[in-house]
C-alpha positions in Angstrom: 5.8 31.1 8.7 6.7 29.7 12.1 9.2 26.8 12.0 6.6 24.6 13.7 3.8 25.5 11.2 5.0 23.6 8.3 4.2 20.3 6.6 6.5 17.4 6.7 8.9 17.0 3.9 10.7 13.9 2.5 13.5 14.2 5.1 11.0 14.2 7.9 9.3 11.0 6.6 12.8 9.3 6.4 13.5 10.4 10.0 10.1 9.0 11.0 10.8 5.7 9.3 14.2 5.2 11.0 12.9 6.5 14.4 10.0 4.0 14.2 12.4 1.2 14.3 14.3 2.5 17.3 17.2 4.5 15.9 18.3 7.5 17.8 19.2 10.9 16.4 22.9 10.3 15.7 22.2 6.9 14.1 19.5 8.5 11.9 22.0 11.2 10.9 24.5 8.6 9.9 21.9 6.7 7.8 20.8 9.9 6.0 24.2 11.6 5.7 23.1 14.6 7.8 24.5 16.4 10.9 23.0 15.1 14.1 21.9 18.5 15.2 19.8 18.9 12.1 18.0 15.6 12.9 17.6 16.5 16.6 16.1 19.9 15.7 13.6 18.2 13.3 12.7 15.6 16.0 11.4 18.5 18.1 8.7 19.2 15.5 5.3 18.3 16.9 4.0 17.2 13.5 6.9 14.8 13.1 6.5 13.5 16.6 2.8 12.8 15.8 3.9 11.0 12.6 6.4 8.8 14.5 3.8 7.9 17.1 1.3 7.1 14.4 3.7 4.8 12.7 4.7 3.1 16.0 1.1 2.5 16.8 0.5 0.9 13.4 3.6 -1.3 13.8 2.6 -2.4 17.3 -1.0 -3.1 16.2 0.3 -5.2 13.3 2.7 -7.2 15.5 0.0 -7.5 18.2 -2.5 -9.0 15.8 0.1 -11.4 14.4 1.1 -12.5 17.9 -2.5 -13.0 18.9 -3.1 -15.1 15.8 0.0 -17.2 16.5 -1.0 -17.8 20.1 -4.5 -18.8 19.0 -3.2 -21.3 16.5 -0.7 -22.7 19.0 -3.4 -23.2 21.6 -5.6 -24.9 19.0 -2.8 -27.2 18.0 -2.0 -27.9 21.7 -5.6 -28.8 22.5 -5.8 -31.0 19.4 -2.6 -32.8 20.5 -4.0 -33.4 24.0 -7.3 -34.8 22.5 -5.4 -37.2 20.2 -3.3 -38.5 23.1 
């Protein structure tokens, strides 16, 4: 089995979680109690990279939707205040 032809294991999902929130390889290694070269090596796995990108897209989509809702409510409130003087 090639080292890139494997499924993600629990450690990979933990790395994806921390990476999604902007931690770099050495910060992730400290959080997980692993050596930073182990984390760096895993970060070069295409499947893990795809998982990280998927999670980031979900996160950005969620925050984007919340921001759009907030802006819409703020504009409605502003228009209401202008109408009421």
